[in-house]
C-alpha positions in Angstrom: 13.3 15.5 -27.4 16.5 13.6 -27.8 18.2 14.1 -31.2 20.1 11.2 -32.8 22.9 11.7 -35.2 24.0 9.4 -38.0 27.6 8.9 -38.9 29.1 7.6 -42.2 30.0 4.2 -41.0 28.8 0.9 -42.6 27.5 -1.8 -40.4 26.0 -5.3 -41.1 22.4 -5.7 -40.1 21.0 -8.9 -38.7 19.5 -9.7 -42.0 22.4 -10.6 -44.3 23.2 -8.1 -47.0 21.2 -5.2 -45.5 22.9 -2.0 -44.3 22.0 0.7 -41.8 23.5 3.9 -40.4 25.0 3.2 -37.0 24.0 5.7 -34.3 27.1 5.7 -32.0 28.4 9.1 -31.2 31.0 7.7 -28.8 32.5 5.4 -31.4 35.4 6.0 -33.7 36.2 4.2 -36.9 39.1 4.3 -39.3 41.6 2.3 -41.4 44.6 2.8 -43.7 43.5 3.5 -47.3 46.9 3.8 -48.9 49.1 2.0 -49.3 46.1 -0.4 -49.2 45.6 -2.1 -45.9 44.3 -5.7 -45.7 40.8 -4.5 -44.9 41.0 -1.9 -47.8 42.0 -4.7 -50.2 39.0 -6.8 -49.0 36.5 -3.9 -49.3 37.7 -3.1 -52.8 37.5 -6.7 -53.9 41.2 -7.1 -54.5 41.1 -10.1 -52.1 38.2 -12.5 -51.8 36.9 -14.6 -48.9 37.2 -11.8 -46.3 33.9 -12.2 -44.5 32.1 -9.2 -43.3 35.2 -7.0 -43.2 34.1 -6.2 -46.8 31.3 -4.1 -45.3 33.2 -2.7 -42.3 36.8 -2.0 -43.2 36.8 0.8 -40.6 35.6 -1.3 -37.7 38.7 -3.4 -36.7 38.4 -2.4 -33.0 39.8 -4.4 -30.1 41.6 -3.7 -26.8 45.0 -1.9 -27.0 48.2 -3.9 -27.2 47.5 -6.6 -29.7 50.0 -7.5 -32.4 47.4 -9.2 -34.6 45.9 -7.7 -37.7 42.3 -8.1 -36.3 43.4 -6.8 -32.9 43.0 -10.3 -31.3 39.2 -10.1 -31.2 36.6 -12.7 -32.3 35.7 -10.9 -35.5 37.6 -10.3 -38.8 40.0 -13.2 -38.2 40.5 -13.4 -42.0 42.8 -10.5 -41.6 45.3 -12.7 -39.8 45.4 -15.3 -42.6 48.9 -14.9 -44.1 48.1 -17.6 -46.6 45.8 -15.2 -48.5 47.2 -13.5 -51.6 47.5 -10.1 -50.0 48.8 -7.5 -52.5 52.0 -5.9 -51.4 52.6 -2.2 -52.4 56.1 -1.4 -53.6 57.6 1.3 -51.5 61.0 2.8 -50.4 62.4 3.3 -46.9 60.1 6.2 -46.1 56.4 5.4 -46.4 53.4 7.7 -45.9 50.4 5.9 -44.4 47.1 7.6 -45.1 44.1 6.9 -42.8 40.5 7.5 -43.6 38.5 8.2 -40.4 34.8 7.7 -41.0 34.1 8.7 -37.4 36.6 10.5 -35.2 37.7 10.2 -31.5 40.2 11.8 -29.3 43.5 10.1 -29.8 46.4 9.0 -27.6 49.0 7.6 -30.0 49.4 6.1 -33.4 51.9 3.2 -33.5 53.6 1.4 -36.4 55.3 -2.0 -36.1 57.1 -4.6 -38.1 57.1 -7.7 -36.0 58.2 -6.6 -32.5 60.1 -3.6 -33.8 58.4 -0.3 -33.2 59.0 1.8 -36.3 57.3 5.0 -35.1 54.9 6.4 -32.5 53.0 9.7 -32.9 51.5 11.3 -29.8 48.3 13.3 -30.4 47.8 14.1 -26.7 44.1 13.4 -26.7 43.3 15.6 -29.7 40.5 14.8 -32.1 41.8 14.0 -35.6 40.4 15.2 -38.9 38.6 13.1 -41.5 42.0 11.9 -42.8 45.4 11.4 -41.0 48.8 10.8 -42.5 52.1 9.7 -41.0 55.5 9.3 -42.8 57.3 6.3 -41.3 60.9 5.1 -41.8 61.2 1.4 -42.3 64.5 1.2 -40.3 66.3 -0.8 -42.8 63.7 -3.6 -43.3 63.6 -4.8 -46.9 61.6 -7.2 -49.0 58.1 -8.3 -48.2 56.9 -7.1 -44.8 53.7 -6.6 -43.0 53.3 -3.3 -41.1 50.9 -3.3 -38.1 49.4 0.1 -37.4 47.5 0.8 -34.1 45.3 3.9 -33.5 45.1 4.1 -29.7 41.9 5.9 -28.6 42.5 8.3 -25.7 39.3 7.8 -23.6 38.6 4.1 -24.1 40.6 0.9 -23.6 40.4 0.1 -27.3 42.5 0.7 -30.4 41.8 0.4 -34.1 44.1 -1.9 -36.1 45.2 -1.9 -39.7 47.8 -4.2 -41.4 49.6 -3.1 -44.6 51.6 -5.5 -46.8 54.6 -3.9 -48.4 57.5 -4.8 -50.7 60.2 -2.5 -49.4 63.0 -1.5 -51.8 65.9 0.8 -51.2 65.2 4.6 -51.0 62.5 6.7 -52.4 59.0 5.5 -53.3 57.0 7.0 -50.5 53.2 7.2 -51.1 51.6 10.6 -51.7 49.9 12.4 -48.9 46.2 13.4 -49.6 45.0 17.0 -49.2 44.0 17.7 -45.6 40.3 18.5 -45.6 39.2 21.9 -44.5 35.5 21.2 -43.8 34.3 18.6 -41.2 32.1 15.7 -42.2 28.5 16.6 -42.2 26.2 14.7 -39.9 22.4 14.8 -40.4 20.1 14.8 -37.4 17.3 12.1 -37.6 14.1 13.8 -38.9 15.9 16.5 -40.8 15.4 16.8 -44.5 17.6 14.3 -46.5 19.5 15.7 -49.5 18.0 14.6 -52.8 20.0 11.9 -54.6 22.1 13.0 -57.5 20.4 12.5 -60.9 22.1 9.8 -63.0 25.9 9.6 -63.0 27.7 12.8 -62.0 31.4 13.6 -61.4 32.4 13.2 -57.8 32.9 16.5 -56.0 33.8 17.5 -52.4 31.0 19.2 -50.6 28.2 17.2 -52.3 25.7 15.2 -50.2 25.4 11.7 -51.6 22.8 9.0 -50.8 23.2 5.3 -51.0 22.8 4.2 -54.6 24.1 7.5 -56.2 26.6 7.0 -59.0 29.6 9.1 -59.8 32.7 9.1 -61.9 36.1 9.8 -60.7 39.4 9.6 -62.6 37.7 7.8 -65.4 36.0 5.1 -63.3 32.4 4.7 -62.1 31.4 4.2 -58.5 28.2 3.7 -56.6 27.6 5.1 -53.1 27.3 2.5 -50.3 26.5 4.9 -47.4 24.9 8.3 -47.3 27.5 11.0 -46.5 28.7 14.5 -47.5 32.0 14.2 -49.5 35.1 16.0 -48.4 38.7 16.1 -49.8 40.4 12.9 -48.8 37.3 10.8 -49.2 37.7 10.4 -53.0 35.9 7.1 -54.1 39.0 5.0 -54.6 40.3 6.0 -51.2 37.1 5.1 -49.2 35.7 1.6 -50.1 33.6 1.9 -47.0 31.6 4.6 -48.8 32.0 3.7 -52.5 31.9 0.5 -54.6 33.7 0.5 -58.0 31.4 -0.5 -60.9 
């Protein structure tokens, strides 16, 4: 009997507004959570009129080589709209970009650009990343408001995942903090296996806890509701993963 595994990635069902767990073991999904990328700002509600990227911030996938925020595909074109009021994080010349990977894949390279200038490239040599990934990138003297395009190039497909981050670059200092690298791997639950019971009422978020859609938690004084069943790990704190948690 074939076993099917569910991964913690949000997808939009044919009926608007409904969600289901995507069964796609060969797929990888991820986006930059801090400084907030354009899709993270859409998913958190900081920017409106974003279309269905609100439900799938981790799914900006397109063939490698594009310089557009949506990867040049037919979906998520709102991410290319520079007329939107994209918040710009204030940073220094060295910036740490923190990725949240809701599904993982062997990786060729991670690339960071401002315009046609390659700021940095990190070669993973086909290794599978963890649930979070961080890179510290020097802005090479760029100042003021800039948009950084990040590309996660998958090793064994023709595709990459794209994430654009709007920054207000000052002089020196101000890099963003690096999250704790998780020790455990994300838990996947085979179809037909017992499903963890939902938490009772509102609890404090904790790594290692199995959450179901609809569960409510508090974290750093704020309340959140679970959007997608998953087992929490360090690096997937509610404000860092709008694909999994909605602020209340």
